[in-house]
N, C-alpha and C positions, 0 to 999 in steps of 0.2 A: 504493500500500500504506499510506495514511495510519495504518490502525489495525492494524499490525504491532506497534509499540511496544505498544501496550494487551494485544494477545493475548501478547506474551511475558511482560509484567509478571503477568497472570494465571495463566499456566502456573507461573512462578517461585514465584508465591504458594501454590502446592500443594504446596511443598518436595520436589522432584524429587530421587532419589538417583542418577538416571543420566540425561543427555542426549544423544542421538544427532544428529547434524546431516549431512545426507548428499545425495545428487542434485545435484553440482555444474553449475553453468550450463554451463560450457565441459567436454565429457564428457573430452578428453583431458589434463586437468589434475590433477595430485595434489596435496593428499590427495584419495581419493574420498569420506570421510567423516571426521568429528571427533568423539570420544568424550570427553564430559566427564563426572566422576565426582566424587561429594560426598565432601569430606573435612571435616576440623573447621576451619572459617571461609574454606574456600577450595574451588574445582573444580579437580582435574586432569585437564588436557586432553592427550589423546593423538592424535598424527598418524602417520600410516603413509606415508612417503614413500620410494620405490626399496627398499621391503620392511623399513626402518629405523624405528623407532619415535622420536618426538621427543615429548617433555613440557614441559609448562609449567604454572605454577599461576596461576589466575584467582581473585582474592578475589572473596567474595560481592558486595561493593559494585560490582563491577566488571563481575559478570556478564551482566547486563542490556545494557551497550552492547557486551559483547564478542558476544553473541547476535545483536543486532541488526544489528550490522556484517557479520557473516558472513551472516545471511540476505538483507541488503538487497543484497549484492554478488556472493556467489561461491556459494550454495548455495539448494535451492527445498525442502528439507524440514527436519523437525524432528520427533523422537519424545522425548518426555519420560517417565519412569516414576516413580511413587512406589509405596507400599505397597498402594494399591486400584486405582490406575488407569494406563492408558497414554494420554497426549496426542498426536495426530498433527496436524501442521500442515504444510499442502501450499500452494504458491505456484504458480498457473498461469502461463502464458508470456506472459499479459496482465496479471500482477501480481494477480489475484483469490486471495484467502486462504481455504483451506478447512480447517475443524476436524473433528475427530471425537474422543470419549473412550471409551475400553474399559475395562470394569470387570474385574478378575480375581478369580476365587476358585477356589483350590486349585490356582493356576498356570495354568488355563484361562480364556478369554475367556468371561464371563458374559452381557454385553450390549454393545451399542456404540450411542451416541448421537449422532446427526450435530449437528454445530454450525457448517455448512459455508455460512454465509452472511457477507459481508463485514461487516455490521454487528453478528452475534452475536460473544458473548464467553463465554469459559467463567466458569460460574457461581459467584461466591464468596458462596454461602447464607449469611443470619444464623442458620439452624440445620443444622448440619453432621451427616453421619452420623458416628455414636459419641457423639451428645449424646442422653442417655437423657432423655426428657420422659414420665413413666409412663402418664399419661392416654392418649396416642396409642400407647403399648405395649398398652394395655388393648383398644385400639379398631383395632389390626390395622395400624397405619401402621409402627410400629417394631417390630424384634424386640428382645428383651430386652437385647442387648448395644448396641441404639442403631443398628442396620442398617435401612435402609430395605428394606421386604417388596418384592420385585420387582414383583410386581402392583399395588403401590399407589405405584409410582413417580411415575406422572404425577400422581395426586393429590398427593403431597409436593411436586413442584415447584409445582403451582397455589398451594397455600395458603403455601409459603414466598416465593413471588413477591407474594403478596398482601400479606403482612407487611412486605415490601420496600417496597413501594408506601407504605404506612402508615408506616414508618419514615423515609422521605424525607420525608415532609408534616409530621411531628411533631417534626423536631430542635430547632426553635427555641422549642416548647411550654414554659413552665416549670410549668405546674399539677402539682401532686403528687396530684391526684384526677381522675379520668376516669370518665364515665358513657357505657356503650356499649349500642346495640340491634344485633343480629343478625337479621335479619329472613329467614325461610326457612332456618334454621340446618341443619336436616336432621341428618346423624349427627354435625356440630359439629366436625369436624376443625380446620375453622379457627378456630371460637369457642375451642377449649382452646389452640389454638397461640398464639391473640392474647392471650389472657388471660395466658399463660405469659410472653411477649414484655414486656406491661406490667407485670405484678405482680413478676417475677424477673430481668427483664435491666434494663428501665427504671426498676425500683424505684418504681412509682407505685401508689397505691391505687385499685383498679379497682370498679366495680360495673357487672358486664356482664348482660345478659339475652340469651338466645337464644330465639327465638321461632318455633315450627313447628306444623303441623296433626296431625301422627303423634303419638298419645298414647304408643304403645309406645316409639318413639323419644326422647321427652322423658322418660320415665320412665328408661330408661336413661342417658341423660346427666347427670340430676340425681343417680343414685346413683354414675357415676363423679366426679363433683365433689365430693360428700360424702365418698367413698372417701378424697380426697387433700387433704381440707380447703381445697376453693378456695371459701371462704367468699363471696367477692365474686360468685362466678358461679352465676347459677341458670337454670332453662329453663322456660318457660311454653307451654301449648297455647293458640295464638291466632292470630287472623286479621291479616293485615298491614294491612288497611284499616280493621280497628276497634279494634286495641290502642292503647290510651292508659296511658303510664307514670306512675308518682306522683313522677317525679323528674327534673329538668332534664337534658335528653340533649345530650352532648358530640359524640358520633360515631354516626353509622348505618352500618351495612356491609350488603350483600345479595352473594352468592356464586350466580349462576344462580339467581335468581328467575324463573320463567317468564313470558314473556309482560309483559302488563301488570302483574304483580305489582310488577315493579320500579316501574313508574310509581307505585303505591299508597305503595311504600317511599319514593321519593322526595318525594311529597307530604307524608307524614308528617314526614321529615326537615325541610323546609321550614317546615311547620306549628310543629314543637317549637323551630325556630331554631337546629337544630344545627349546631354550627362546622364540622364534616368530615362529608363523605360518601363513601364508598369502593362502587362498586357494579360488578360483572360482571355485566351482563343475559344472558339465555337465551332462545332460540326467539321471537324478533320476528316473530310472525306477523301483527300487527295492520295494518300499513301494506300489507303483502303483499296482503291481502285488500282493499286501498281503490285502491291506486295505478292511475291512468290518466292519458294525457295524449294528446291529439290531436297536438300540437307534437312530443312526445318519444316517439311510439309505438314506437320502437325499444328504450326501456327494458324496456318490457313485453312487447315481442313473445316473447322467449326466458326460459322459466321461470327457469333459474338465474341468469340477469342480474336479472331481475325479483327473485328472493327476494334477492339479496345486497344490490342497492341498497336493497331497502326495509329490510334490517336495518342498513345503515349509516346511511341517512336517519333512521330511528328514534333512534338513539344521537346523531346529529347536531342533531337537533332538542330532545333532552332535554339537550343540553350548553347549548344556546342558552338554553332556557327556565331553567335553573339559573342562568345568568349574569344573566339577567332579574330572578331573585330575589335577586340578591346574593352571588352565588359566583364566585370565579375558578375557571373549571371547564377540565380537559382531558381530552381522550380518549387513552390510553395502550396501548400494546401490552401485554397481561396476559401471555401466553405466548406462544411460537412456534404459527404456526399448524397445523404439523404434530402439536402436541401436543393441542391442541384447537381446534375453529373459532371458540369462544366466548372470543375472545381480546381483546376491549377492555374495559378498565377506565374508569369514568368516575369521576375524582376531583375532588371540588368542595370547596374552602376558603372559608370566610366572609370577604369582603372589602369592600371599600369601591369598588363599581362605579359610575364616573360614569353619570348619567341618559343621557348621548349614547349610551354604551355599550349600555345595556339596549334603548333605542328602535333601535338598529341591530340588534340581535340579534333582537328580536322582529320587525322588518320582514322579514327573511330568513325566519323562521317563517311569516309570513303569505304571502309570496311563493311558497313551496314549498308551502303549503296550497291556494292558489288553482290553480297551475299543474298540481299533481298529484292533485286532490280528496280531501286528507287531510284526518283528523280524529283528531290524535294524543291518545289519552288524559290523557297528563299535562297539556295544555293545557288540556283541559276540567275537569280536576279542580282546576287552579290559579285557573282563571275562577270556577268554583262556589264557591271557599274564599276568593274574594277576595283573593288571594295575587298577583295579578299585573295585574289590570285597569288601574291605575294608568299602568302602561309602555305601553298600548296608545294612551294619547292623545298625540300628538307634543308635544314642549316647543315652548312658544313665547317 
């Protein structure tokens, strides 16, 4: 239960007013449960033993240690309550930790969100419910009170998580101005949230352009930006492959750009020497239509296996190629797989990559190409634009 302490930290950060610890390891031992109730600066603990109540005060600063000791040795379940949620933590006989979070409205359970894996933790979002971001109210993500609209909760989690990934990468950036391109911005939930994050939370001057092919969507987004005086934010009708900015680009983002549209966005980011790239690909069909191998025919025999391996190979190749172009590149879990299968984020930050490392990454791509008869679009685009050719020549 190596993550138990982290789970407890997350739950306590949600300011519960009551914590119930129950389900003792040894069934015939009292107390059967322990109730902790929030007071000013401490929690009052109540234990019932032989029908008699015993109380003690647990200072706030000692609460984590106290709860951890109880769950690590004596009890197997915790339920914590704040104004909006009930958090449930259960420990199996094998020591595996399971989480769920239930939302209350009008005293009733509104929905339950499963967080039941060992590595998942209660999310401490940058943007919390109750925080009113006016453009996202207009666009249907939040109510006027700042509550997340139920039908938009998955989208809210996605865009919040995307900003978290960016937040982690920009902590050490001292620049007061940033220029950002969002390729395939669509309805621009992420675009508006990211602009708000940089402009009003990080206090940076932002020039941000959202690009999409749908004229009606772009018109609506520009109207919302104008309504709230988001002067640094604009939207344009344009194609990912042909758009040319008239300013230096610091960051390129894409959220669910379909199939090879992601490759064109990555190409442009490299061409413009963007310092940071954040991309969540979507619908990786290209390699699925190409992949074949006599030696590893088992991979292509079963359609679902072929599809998933092709998608993973697509992103692995993209990550290697970005490394070849001078980016420290990571493939990260974007959101939980049950929330969306499109759950890999490519995070690439301009760095000083040794030539030997670039050659190693390219050699891996070449071996994959040859073994599975692949012709990845991004490799083709980078070669045609003379952005990667030198890496193909072994260092002597």
